[in-house]
FIVOTI-581112 format. One record per residue (C-alpha): residue number from 0; x, y, z; residue in three letters. Coordinates in pm, 1 decimal, always signed. Layout:
<rs>
<r pos="NUM" px="X" py="Y" pz="Z" code="ALA"/>
...
</rs>
This chain:
<rs>
<r pos="0" px="+1617.2" py="+1329.6" pz="-815.2" code="MET"/>
<r pos="1" px="+1279.8" py="+1156.8" pz="-788.7" code="ARG"/>
<r pos="2" px="+1039.5" py="+1091.4" pz="-503.3" code="HIS"/>
<r pos="3" px="+746.9" py="+852.8" pz="-464.5" code="LEU"/>
<r pos="4" px="+461.7" py="+1050.8" pz="-309.0" code="LEU"/>
<r pos="5" px="+168.3" py="+892.3" pz="-493.5" code="LYS"/>
<r pos="6" px="+135.9" py="+594.5" pz="-728.5" code="PRO"/>
<r pos="7" px="+97.4" py="+804.5" pz="-1043.0" code="ASP"/>
<r pos="8" px="+440.2" py="+960.2" pz="-989.1" code="ASP"/>
<r pos="9" px="+542.3" py="+664.2" pz="-1206.4" code="PHE"/>
<r pos="10" px="+396.7" py="+604.5" pz="-1551.3" code="THR"/>
<r pos="11" px="+236.3" py="+268.8" pz="-1630.4" code="VAL"/>
<r pos="12" px="+544.4" py="+183.7" pz="-1836.9" code="GLN"/>
<r pos="13" px="+773.6" py="+271.8" pz="-1546.0" code="GLU"/>
<r pos="14" px="+560.8" py="+61.8" pz="-1311.6" code="LEU"/>
<r pos="15" px="+586.4" py="-234.1" pz="-1547.1" code="ASN"/>
<r pos="16" px="+965.5" py="-197.0" pz="-1547.8" code="ALA"/>
<r pos="17" px="+961.8" py="-175.5" pz="-1166.8" code="LEU"/>
<r pos="18" px="+755.4" py="-495.1" pz="-1140.1" code="PHE"/>
<r pos="19" px="+982.6" py="-671.5" pz="-1388.7" code="ASP"/>
<r pos="20" px="+1277.7" py="-577.4" pz="-1169.7" code="LEU"/>
<r pos="21" px="+1094.3" py="-695.1" pz="-855.3" code="ALA"/>
<r pos="22" px="+1015.9" py="-1026.5" pz="-1026.0" code="ALA"/>
<r pos="23" px="+1383.0" py="-1074.0" pz="-1112.2" code="ASP"/>
<r pos="24" px="+1477.4" py="-993.3" pz="-752.1" code="ILE"/>
<r pos="25" px="+1231.2" py="-1260.7" pz="-637.9" code="GLU"/>
<r pos="26" px="+1392.8" py="-1520.6" pz="-866.3" code="LYS"/>
<r pos="27" px="+1755.5" py="-1415.4" pz="-810.9" code="ASN"/>
<r pos="28" px="+1790.0" py="-1250.1" pz="-466.7" code="PRO"/>
<r pos="29" px="+2161.7" py="-1329.5" pz="-438.3" code="GLU"/>
<r pos="30" px="+2231.2" py="-1121.4" pz="-751.6" code="LYS"/>
<r pos="31" px="+2110.6" py="-807.7" pz="-570.6" code="TYR"/>
<r pos="32" px="+2263.1" py="-871.2" pz="-227.1" code="ALA"/>
<r pos="33" px="+2530.5" py="-596.2" pz="-255.0" code="ARG"/>
<r pos="34" px="+2395.9" py="-344.9" pz="-507.1" code="VAL"/>
<r pos="35" px="+2328.5" py="-78.9" pz="-238.8" code="CYS"/>
<r pos="36" px="+2639.9" py="-140.3" pz="-33.2" code="GLU"/>
<r pos="37" px="+2747.6" py="+188.4" pz="+125.8" code="GLY"/>
<r pos="38" px="+2396.9" py="+340.2" pz="+97.1" code="LYS"/>
<r pos="39" px="+2178.5" py="+433.5" pz="+395.5" code="LYS"/>
<r pos="40" px="+1799.4" py="+447.2" pz="+430.4" code="LEU"/>
<r pos="41" px="+1643.8" py="+675.2" pz="+693.9" code="ALA"/>
<r pos="42" px="+1319.7" py="+527.2" pz="+825.0" code="SER"/>
<r pos="43" px="+1113.2" py="+817.8" pz="+965.7" code="CYS"/>
<r pos="44" px="+790.6" py="+680.6" pz="+1110.2" code="PHE"/>
<r pos="45" px="+576.9" py="+927.8" pz="+1304.9" code="TYR"/>
<r pos="46" px="+297.0" py="+668.6" pz="+1321.8" code="GLU"/>
<r pos="47" px="+301.8" py="+300.0" pz="+1431.8" code="PRO"/>
<r pos="48" px="+378.5" py="+43.4" pz="+1163.9" code="SER"/>
<r pos="49" px="+489.5" py="-317.4" pz="+1145.8" code="THR"/>
<r pos="50" px="+477.7" py="-431.8" pz="+782.9" code="ARG"/>
<r pos="51" px="+561.7" py="-107.1" pz="+604.7" code="THR"/>
<r pos="52" px="+852.5" py="-7.4" pz="+828.0" code="ARG"/>
<r pos="53" px="+1007.3" py="-352.6" pz="+858.0" code="LEU"/>
<r pos="54" px="+946.6" py="-429.9" pz="+491.3" code="SER"/>
<r pos="55" px="+1118.0" py="-107.2" pz="+384.1" code="THR"/>
<r pos="56" px="+1411.4" py="-162.2" pz="+618.1" code="GLU"/>
<r pos="57" px="+1439.7" py="-528.5" pz="+514.1" code="THR"/>
<r pos="58" px="+1442.6" py="-420.2" pz="+149.8" code="ALA"/>
<r pos="59" px="+1744.6" py="-196.5" pz="+208.7" code="MET"/>
<r pos="60" px="+1924.9" py="-460.7" pz="+415.7" code="LEU"/>
<r pos="61" px="+1861.0" py="-722.5" pz="+144.5" code="ASN"/>
<r pos="62" px="+2028.3" py="-486.7" pz="-105.1" code="LEU"/>
<r pos="63" px="+2337.9" py="-462.1" pz="+113.4" code="GLY"/>
<r pos="64" px="+2261.1" py="-115.0" pz="+251.1" code="GLY"/>
<r pos="65" px="+2207.2" py="+6.6" pz="+606.9" code="LYS"/>
<r pos="66" px="+1917.0" py="+169.8" pz="+791.7" code="THR"/>
<r pos="67" px="+1870.7" py="+431.9" pz="+1061.4" code="LEU"/>
<r pos="68" px="+1575.3" py="+629.5" pz="+1192.0" code="GLY"/>
<r pos="69" px="+1290.9" py="+629.5" pz="+1441.8" code="PHE"/>
<r pos="70" px="+973.9" py="+422.6" pz="+1481.9" code="SER"/>
<r pos="71" px="+743.0" py="+677.9" pz="+1645.2" code="ASP"/>
<r pos="72" px="+716.6" py="+1052.8" pz="+1684.8" code="ALA"/>
<r pos="73" px="+795.5" py="+1040.7" pz="+2058.0" code="ASP"/>
<r pos="74" px="+1144.3" py="+905.9" pz="+1987.6" code="SER"/>
<r pos="75" px="+1223.3" py="+1192.1" pz="+1749.0" code="SER"/>
<r pos="76" px="+1265.3" py="+1567.7" pz="+1784.4" code="SER"/>
<r pos="77" px="+901.2" py="+1604.0" pz="+1676.3" code="ALA"/>
<r pos="78" px="+824.4" py="+1564.1" pz="+2046.6" code="LYS"/>
<r pos="79" px="+1021.1" py="+1887.0" pz="+2101.3" code="LYS"/>
<r pos="80" px="+826.1" py="+2062.5" pz="+1827.9" code="GLY"/>
<r pos="81" px="+1058.6" py="+2018.5" pz="+1531.3" code="GLU"/>
<r pos="82" px="+881.7" py="+2048.7" pz="+1196.9" code="SER"/>
<r pos="83" px="+881.9" py="+1783.1" pz="+925.5" code="VAL"/>
<r pos="84" px="+1066.9" py="+2029.2" pz="+699.7" code="ALA"/>
<r pos="85" px="+1350.4" py="+2072.8" pz="+950.1" code="ASP"/>
<r pos="86" px="+1367.3" py="+1701.8" pz="+1031.2" code="THR"/>
<r pos="87" px="+1410.0" py="+1604.0" pz="+665.3" code="ILE"/>
<r pos="88" px="+1680.7" py="+1868.7" pz="+618.1" code="ARG"/>
<r pos="89" px="+1870.0" py="+1704.9" pz="+904.7" code="VAL"/>
<r pos="90" px="+1802.9" py="+1351.8" pz="+779.6" code="ILE"/>
<r pos="91" px="+1937.1" py="+1453.1" pz="+436.3" code="SER"/>
<r pos="92" px="+2277.2" py="+1501.7" pz="+599.9" code="CYS"/>
<r pos="93" px="+2282.6" py="+1142.6" pz="+725.8" code="PHE"/>
<r pos="94" px="+2117.4" py="+922.1" pz="+464.1" code="ALA"/>
<r pos="95" px="+2090.0" py="+864.6" pz="+89.3" code="ASP"/>
<r pos="96" px="+1713.1" py="+802.8" pz="+81.6" code="ILE"/>
<r pos="97" px="+1427.6" py="+852.7" pz="+331.1" code="ALA"/>
<r pos="98" px="+1101.0" py="+669.8" pz="+395.8" code="ALA"/>
<r pos="99" px="+838.5" py="+868.1" pz="+587.5" code="ILE"/>
<r pos="100" px="+503.9" py="+783.2" pz="+745.3" code="ARG"/>
<r pos="101" px="+301.9" py="+1060.0" pz="+908.7" code="HIS"/>
<r pos="102" px="-55.3" py="+1091.8" pz="+1040.5" code="PRO"/>
<r pos="103" px="-113.7" py="+1421.9" pz="+856.8" code="LYS"/>
<r pos="104" px="-209.2" py="+1441.3" pz="+489.2" code="GLU"/>
<r pos="105" px="+54.9" py="+1616.9" pz="+284.0" code="GLY"/>
<r pos="106" px="+344.4" py="+1557.4" pz="+525.8" code="ALA"/>
<r pos="107" px="+536.6" py="+1353.0" pz="+269.0" code="ALA"/>
<r pos="108" px="+501.9" py="+1636.1" pz="+16.3" code="MET"/>
<r pos="109" px="+641.4" py="+1882.1" pz="+270.6" code="VAL"/>
<r pos="110" px="+932.0" py="+1646.3" pz="+330.0" code="ALA"/>
<r pos="111" px="+1002.5" py="+1610.0" pz="-43.7" code="ALA"/>
<r pos="112" px="+997.1" py="+1987.0" pz="-97.7" code="LEU"/>
<r pos="113" px="+1264.3" py="+2032.0" pz="+169.4" code="ASN"/>
<r pos="114" px="+1476.2" py="+1723.7" pz="+104.5" code="SER"/>
<r pos="115" px="+1801.5" py="+1684.0" pz="-84.6" code="SER"/>
<r pos="116" px="+1754.9" py="+1304.5" pz="-100.9" code="ILE"/>
<r pos="117" px="+1472.1" py="+1091.2" pz="-251.0" code="PRO"/>
<r pos="118" px="+1163.4" py="+1058.1" pz="-28.9" code="VAL"/>
<r pos="119" px="+931.9" py="+757.6" pz="-20.8" code="ILE"/>
<r pos="120" px="+581.7" py="+823.9" pz="+112.0" code="ASN"/>
<r pos="121" px="+493.8" py="+529.8" pz="+338.6" code="CYS"/>
<r pos="122" px="+152.6" py="+671.0" pz="+426.3" code="GLY"/>
<r pos="123" px="+24.7" py="+1020.5" pz="+503.2" code="ASP"/>
<r pos="124" px="-295.4" py="+1021.1" pz="+708.2" code="GLY"/>
<r pos="125" px="-597.0" py="+901.7" pz="+511.3" code="GLY"/>
<r pos="126" px="-450.6" py="+1032.2" pz="+185.2" code="HIS"/>
<r pos="127" px="-200.4" py="+804.6" pz="+6.0" code="GLN"/>
<r pos="128" px="-0.6" py="+488.4" pz="+68.6" code="HIS"/>
<r pos="129" px="+189.6" py="+436.4" pz="-257.7" code="PRO"/>
<r pos="130" px="+432.8" py="+164.0" pz="-146.3" code="THR"/>
<r pos="131" px="+136.0" py="-47.9" pz="-38.0" code="GLN"/>
<r pos="132" px="-22.7" py="+22.6" pz="-376.3" code="THR"/>
<r pos="133" px="+289.9" py="-99.2" pz="-556.5" code="LEU"/>
<r pos="134" px="+274.6" py="-411.0" pz="-339.1" code="THR"/>
<r pos="135" px="-93.7" py="-461.4" pz="-425.6" code="ASP"/>
<r pos="136" px="-30.7" py="-420.8" pz="-798.6" code="LEU"/>
<r pos="137" px="+262.0" py="-661.6" pz="-786.1" code="MET"/>
<r pos="138" px="+48.3" py="-917.4" pz="-601.4" code="THR"/>
<r pos="139" px="-236.8" py="-887.0" pz="-852.1" code="ILE"/>
<r pos="140" px="+2.7" py="-921.2" pz="-1144.1" code="ARG"/>
<r pos="141" px="+168.2" py="-1226.2" pz="-988.7" code="SER"/>
<r pos="142" px="-157.4" py="-1403.8" pz="-898.5" code="THR"/>
<r pos="143" px="-381.6" py="-1314.8" pz="-1193.2" code="LEU"/>
<r pos="144" px="-97.8" py="-1283.6" pz="-1442.8" code="GLY"/>
<r pos="145" px="-215.0" py="-940.8" pz="-1559.5" code="ARG"/>
<r pos="146" px="-306.2" py="-587.5" pz="-1454.0" code="LEU"/>
<r pos="147" px="-596.7" py="-538.3" pz="-1693.1" code="SER"/>
<r pos="148" px="-943.9" py="-673.0" pz="-1768.5" code="ASN"/>
<r pos="149" px="-1064.8" py="-793.0" pz="-1430.7" code="PHE"/>
<r pos="150" px="-1322.0" py="-707.9" pz="-1163.5" code="THR"/>
<r pos="151" px="-1195.2" py="-596.0" pz="-824.9" code="VAL"/>
<r pos="152" px="-1411.0" py="-569.8" pz="-514.6" code="GLY"/>
<r pos="153" px="-1294.9" py="-335.9" pz="-238.0" code="LEU"/>
<r pos="154" px="-1464.7" py="-411.6" pz="+92.6" code="CYS"/>
<r pos="155" px="-1482.7" py="-243.7" pz="+432.6" code="GLY"/>
<r pos="156" px="-1357.8" py="+103.5" pz="+520.0" code="ASP"/>
<r pos="157" px="-1353.9" py="+277.8" pz="+183.6" code="LEU"/>
<r pos="158" px="-1390.9" py="+625.4" pz="+335.1" code="LYS"/>
<r pos="159" px="-1074.7" py="+647.7" pz="+546.3" code="PHE"/>
<r pos="160" px="-870.1" py="+369.7" pz="+385.9" code="GLY"/>
<r pos="161" px="-566.1" py="+532.5" pz="+221.8" code="ARG"/>
<r pos="162" px="-463.4" py="+196.5" pz="+74.1" code="THR"/>
<r pos="163" px="-800.9" py="+180.3" pz="-103.2" code="VAL"/>
<r pos="164" px="-777.7" py="+534.9" pz="-238.3" code="HIS"/>
<r pos="165" px="-425.8" py="+477.7" pz="-371.4" code="SER"/>
<r pos="166" px="-515.7" py="+143.2" pz="-529.7" code="LEU"/>
<r pos="167" px="-824.5" py="+279.4" pz="-707.9" code="ILE"/>
<r pos="168" px="-625.7" py="+568.7" pz="-853.6" code="ASN"/>
<r pos="169" px="-353.0" py="+331.8" pz="-969.2" code="ALA"/>
<r pos="170" px="-583.5" py="+70.4" pz="-1123.9" code="LEU"/>
<r pos="171" px="-785.1" py="+340.1" pz="-1303.3" code="ALA"/>
<r pos="172" px="-490.2" py="+376.8" pz="-1542.4" code="ARG"/>
<r pos="173" px="-518.3" py="+18.2" pz="-1666.2" code="TYR"/>
<r pos="174" px="-757.5" py="-114.9" pz="-1930.5" code="GLU"/>
<r pos="175" px="-1078.3" py="-298.4" pz="-1852.0" code="GLY"/>
<r pos="176" px="-1090.2" py="-261.3" pz="-1473.5" code="ILE"/>
<r pos="177" px="-1437.7" py="-290.2" pz="-1318.6" code="ASN"/>
<r pos="178" px="-1464.1" py="-163.7" pz="-962.0" code="PHE"/>
<r pos="179" px="-1710.3" py="-292.0" pz="-702.7" code="VAL"/>
<r pos="180" px="-1732.2" py="-89.9" pz="-379.5" code="PHE"/>
<r pos="181" px="-1867.6" py="-287.2" pz="-81.8" code="ILE"/>
<r pos="182" px="-1923.8" py="-87.0" pz="+234.7" code="SER"/>
<r pos="183" px="-2185.4" py="+38.0" pz="+479.1" code="PRO"/>
<r pos="184" px="-2325.0" py="+379.8" pz="+379.0" code="PRO"/>
<r pos="185" px="-2116.6" py="+551.6" pz="+648.6" code="GLU"/>
<r pos="186" px="-1788.3" py="+423.5" pz="+500.6" code="LEU"/>
<r pos="187" px="-1848.2" py="+460.5" pz="+128.1" code="GLN"/>
<r pos="188" px="-1570.7" py="+572.3" pz="-102.6" code="VAL"/>
<r pos="189" px="-1529.4" py="+953.4" pz="-110.3" code="PRO"/>
<r pos="190" px="-1693.7" py="+1159.3" pz="-384.3" code="ASP"/>
<r pos="191" px="-1360.0" py="+1271.0" pz="-529.8" code="TYR"/>
<r pos="192" px="-1285.8" py="+906.3" pz="-614.0" code="ILE"/>
<r pos="193" px="-1620.1" py="+839.4" pz="-783.7" code="THR"/>
<r pos="194" px="-1599.1" py="+1177.5" pz="-960.8" code="ASP"/>
<r pos="195" px="-1261.4" py="+1074.9" pz="-1102.5" code="MET"/>
<r pos="196" px="-1404.4" py="+742.4" pz="-1224.2" code="LEU"/>
<r pos="197" px="-1705.7" py="+919.1" pz="-1375.6" code="ASP"/>
<r pos="198" px="-1478.7" py="+1163.8" pz="-1559.2" code="ASP"/>
<r pos="199" px="-1286.7" py="+872.2" pz="-1710.9" code="ARG"/>
<r pos="200" px="-1600.4" py="+668.8" pz="-1788.8" code="ASN"/>
<r pos="201" px="-1476.4" py="+381.7" pz="-1570.9" code="ILE"/>
<r pos="202" px="-1742.7" py="+141.7" pz="-1448.9" code="ARG"/>
<r pos="203" px="-1809.8" py="+96.8" pz="-1078.1" code="TYR"/>
<r pos="204" px="-2091.3" py="-54.9" pz="-873.4" code="ASP"/>
<r pos="205" px="-2182.3" py="+6.7" pz="-509.9" code="ILE"/>
<r pos="206" px="-2302.1" py="-273.1" pz="-280.8" code="TYR"/>
<r pos="207" px="-2369.5" py="-310.0" pz="+89.4" code="ILE"/>
<r pos="208" px="-2377.6" py="-692.0" pz="+107.9" code="ASN"/>
<r pos="209" px="-2064.2" py="-883.6" pz="+11.8" code="MET"/>
<r pos="210" px="-2264.3" py="-1200.6" pz="-60.1" code="GLU"/>
<r pos="211" px="-2455.6" py="-1024.6" pz="-338.8" code="ASP"/>
<r pos="212" px="-2145.9" py="-971.5" pz="-550.6" code="VAL"/>
<r pos="213" px="-1859.0" py="-1200.3" pz="-442.0" code="ILE"/>
<r pos="214" px="-1927.1" py="-1448.0" pz="-725.2" code="ALA"/>
<r pos="215" px="-1841.2" py="-1175.7" pz="-983.4" code="ARG"/>
<r pos="216" px="-1501.6" py="-1086.7" pz="-844.6" code="LEU"/>
<r pos="217" px="-1151.8" py="-1174.4" pz="-965.4" code="ASP"/>
<r pos="218" px="-988.6" py="-991.2" pz="-672.4" code="ILE"/>
<r pos="219" px="-1139.5" py="-918.7" pz="-330.4" code="LEU"/>
<r pos="220" px="-949.9" py="-648.8" pz="-142.3" code="TYR"/>
<r pos="221" px="-1051.2" py="-658.6" pz="+223.8" code="MET"/>
<r pos="222" px="-980.5" py="-377.1" pz="+469.2" code="THR"/>
<r pos="223" px="-1024.6" py="-332.0" pz="+840.8" code="ARG"/>
<r pos="224" px="-1240.1" py="-61.8" pz="+996.1" code="VAL"/>
<r pos="225" px="-972.2" py="+165.6" pz="+1141.4" code="GLN"/>
<r pos="226" px="-1029.8" py="+266.5" pz="+1501.5" code="ARG"/>
<r pos="227" px="-764.2" py="+540.5" pz="+1476.0" code="GLU"/>
<r pos="228" px="-963.8" py="+724.4" pz="+1205.5" code="ARG"/>
<r pos="229" px="-1281.4" py="+748.9" pz="+1416.3" code="PHE"/>
<r pos="230" px="-1365.8" py="+1032.6" pz="+1651.4" code="PHE"/>
<r pos="231" px="-1661.2" py="+843.7" pz="+1797.5" code="ASN"/>
<r pos="232" px="-1589.7" py="+511.7" pz="+1973.1" code="GLU"/>
<r pos="233" px="-1953.8" py="+403.6" pz="+1958.3" code="GLU"/>
<r pos="234" px="-1958.4" py="+450.8" pz="+1581.5" code="GLU"/>
<r pos="235" px="-1643.3" py="+240.3" pz="+1547.5" code="TYR"/>
<r pos="236" px="-1785.9" py="-41.4" pz="+1760.3" code="ILE"/>
<r pos="237" px="-2106.4" py="-40.7" pz="+1556.2" code="ARG"/>
<r pos="238" px="-1921.5" py="-75.8" pz="+1224.5" code="LEU"/>
<r pos="239" px="-1610.5" py="-280.9" pz="+1304.9" code="LYS"/>
<r pos="240" px="-1776.9" py="-621.2" pz="+1251.4" code="ASP"/>
<r pos="241" px="-1989.5" py="-520.3" pz="+953.6" code="PHE"/>
<r pos="242" px="-1795.9" py="-755.8" pz="+722.6" code="TYR"/>
<r pos="243" px="-1635.0" py="-1086.4" pz="+812.2" code="ILE"/>
<r pos="244" px="-1506.0" py="-1303.6" pz="+528.4" code="LEU"/>
<r pos="245" px="-1530.1" py="-1670.8" pz="+622.5" code="ASP"/>
<r pos="246" px="-1510.1" py="-2010.5" pz="+455.1" code="ALA"/>
<r pos="247" px="-1883.9" py="-2015.2" pz="+385.7" code="GLU"/>
<r pos="248" px="-1867.3" py="-1690.5" pz="+187.5" code="LYS"/>
<r pos="249" px="-1559.2" py="-1815.4" pz="+1.8" code="MET"/>
<r pos="250" px="-1767.1" py="-2106.9" pz="-133.2" code="LYS"/>
<r pos="251" px="-1959.0" py="-1852.0" pz="-344.4" code="LYS"/>
<r pos="252" px="-1642.9" py="-1708.5" pz="-501.0" code="ALA"/>
<r pos="253" px="-1462.6" py="-1817.9" pz="-817.3" code="LYS"/>
<r pos="254" px="-1196.9" py="-2085.7" pz="-787.1" code="ASN"/>
<r pos="255" px="-941.3" py="-1831.4" pz="-909.8" code="ASN"/>
<r pos="256" px="-1062.0" py="-1530.9" pz="-707.4" code="MET"/>
<r pos="257" px="-778.6" py="-1406.0" pz="-484.2" code="TYR"/>
<r pos="258" px="-816.8" py="-1229.9" pz="-148.4" code="VAL"/>
<r pos="259" px="-582.7" py="-940.9" pz="-66.8" code="LEU"/>
<r pos="260" px="-556.9" py="-736.2" pz="+252.6" code="HIS"/>
<r pos="261" px="-305.0" py="-459.8" pz="+337.1" code="PRO"/>
<r pos="262" px="-299.0" py="-585.3" pz="+698.8" code="LEU"/>
<r pos="263" px="-312.2" py="-567.8" pz="+995.9" code="PRO"/>
<r pos="264" px="-615.9" py="-790.8" pz="+1013.9" code="ARG"/>
<r pos="265" px="-846.5" py="-766.5" pz="+1313.2" code="VAL"/>
<r pos="266" px="-1138.5" py="-1003.9" pz="+1254.4" code="ASN"/>
<r pos="267" px="-1264.1" py="-907.1" pz="+906.4" code="GLU"/>
<r pos="268" px="-1108.3" py="-1225.4" pz="+762.2" code="ILE"/>
<r pos="269" px="-1165.2" py="-1542.2" pz="+961.5" code="SER"/>
<r pos="270" px="-845.9" py="-1739.3" pz="+1027.8" code="VAL"/>
<r pos="271" px="-1009.2" py="-2039.5" pz="+857.7" code="GLU"/>
<r pos="272" px="-967.2" py="-1856.4" pz="+526.8" code="VAL"/>
<r pos="273" px="-586.5" py="-1857.7" pz="+571.8" code="ASP"/>
<r pos="274" px="-575.1" py="-2221.1" pz="+454.8" code="LYS"/>
<r pos="275" px="-758.5" py="-2140.3" pz="+131.4" code="ASP"/>
<r pos="276" px="-513.3" py="-2127.6" pz="-165.0" code="PRO"/>
<r pos="277" px="-694.5" py="-1813.2" pz="-279.5" code="ARG"/>
<r pos="278" px="-580.6" py="-1627.2" pz="+35.0" code="ALA"/>
<r pos="279" px="-294.7" py="-1412.0" pz="-97.4" code="ALA"/>
<r pos="280" px="-248.7" py="-1160.1" pz="+185.4" code="TYR"/>
<r pos="281" px="+63.2" py="-1315.9" pz="+340.4" code="PHE"/>
<r pos="282" px="+218.6" py="-1364.2" pz="-4.1" code="ARG"/>
<r pos="283" px="+133.5" py="-996.7" pz="-49.1" code="GLN"/>
<r pos="284" px="+368.5" py="-911.3" pz="+239.8" code="VAL"/>
<r pos="285" px="+656.6" py="-1095.1" pz="+70.5" code="GLN"/>
<r pos="286" px="+589.5" py="-922.8" pz="-260.5" code="TYR"/>
<r pos="287" px="+612.7" py="-596.4" pz="-66.9" code="GLY"/>
<r pos="288" px="+978.2" py="-663.6" pz="+12.8" code="VAL"/>
<r pos="289" px="+1065.4" py="-733.2" pz="-351.6" code="TYR"/>
<r pos="290" px="+884.5" py="-428.3" pz="-484.5" code="VAL"/>
<r pos="291" px="+1041.5" py="-199.3" pz="-222.8" code="ARG"/>
<r pos="292" px="+1383.6" py="-333.9" pz="-314.2" code="MET"/>
<r pos="293" px="+1312.1" py="-247.2" pz="-676.9" code="ALA"/>
<r pos="294" px="+1182.8" py="+97.6" pz="-573.7" code="LEU"/>
<r pos="295" px="+1490.1" py="+182.1" pz="-364.4" code="ILE"/>
<r pos="296" px="+1717.0" py="+81.5" pz="-652.0" code="MET"/>
<r pos="297" px="+1514.7" py="+288.5" pz="-897.8" code="THR"/>
<r pos="298" px="+1506.3" py="+605.4" pz="-685.5" code="LEU"/>
<r pos="299" px="+1879.6" py="+577.6" pz="-609.6" code="LEU"/>
<r pos="300" px="+1958.6" py="+514.9" pz="-974.8" code="GLY"/>
<r pos="301" px="+2116.7" py="+176.7" pz="-899.4" code="VAL"/>
<r pos="302" px="+2126.7" py="-48.8" pz="-1205.4" code="LYS"/>
<r pos="303" px="+2050.7" py="-419.0" pz="-1197.3" code="ALA"/>
<r pos="304" px="+2372.3" py="-625.6" pz="-1206.7" code="PRO"/>
</rs>
């Protein structure tokens, strides 16, 4: 039995196989419409979510399976004080696979250690968000045509952004990746990330102004400043509009530079950018369904027809 708790739970070769499967699902969805018939996914979301929860549930439904679960902690026995360990033991009696999101770092690991079914980490605090990372990698591969030898700029909240941390760790395993970190000093990427890159002799640059570096980028990964990660409302208000990507800034970018965003967007990408063919963030959502379908099949040991 396998779990997905962090992106490097899968080797690069296994990820390539997963993306190949997701690409085949994209081309031939009808071929996979019944492969998980009789299987059930438990969706255990202790924290609000739109894309991740619905994408995961849609993935199982598209495979012919069924879903059950809860969409916030208040509608589960967590409100009565039940632990994650006990909840997953109960869920294991009902479902064949579980997807969990929790505001505390390490909650998915606790669930996996106490589960008798595969566990998918759908986000644990500011730590990891591996299914979003798989989605990001699939989107990059589909737009650029490769997962090596490119420059990626990560912009916005690099301190608390779990999607950023997961993506950096995942991309660090591929050849020729140059990282550019664009953030205000208060939201710079944590030291453990830069220490990891230093240890592997992977190049990275740090910028404050997006305009100074956008022309170099092959991928621009935008993030929102997350109100829920701040303890100080004044600090959040001061930083939330630090970066706004608009059509004028896009004029400085390469014609084949693609913009990704894990969503939800607040105002860090102007809606005028949505019409730009380089805006890939809504395509990114669709790729998320395909890659989660491939992941569910892989963790359940379901073979492609």
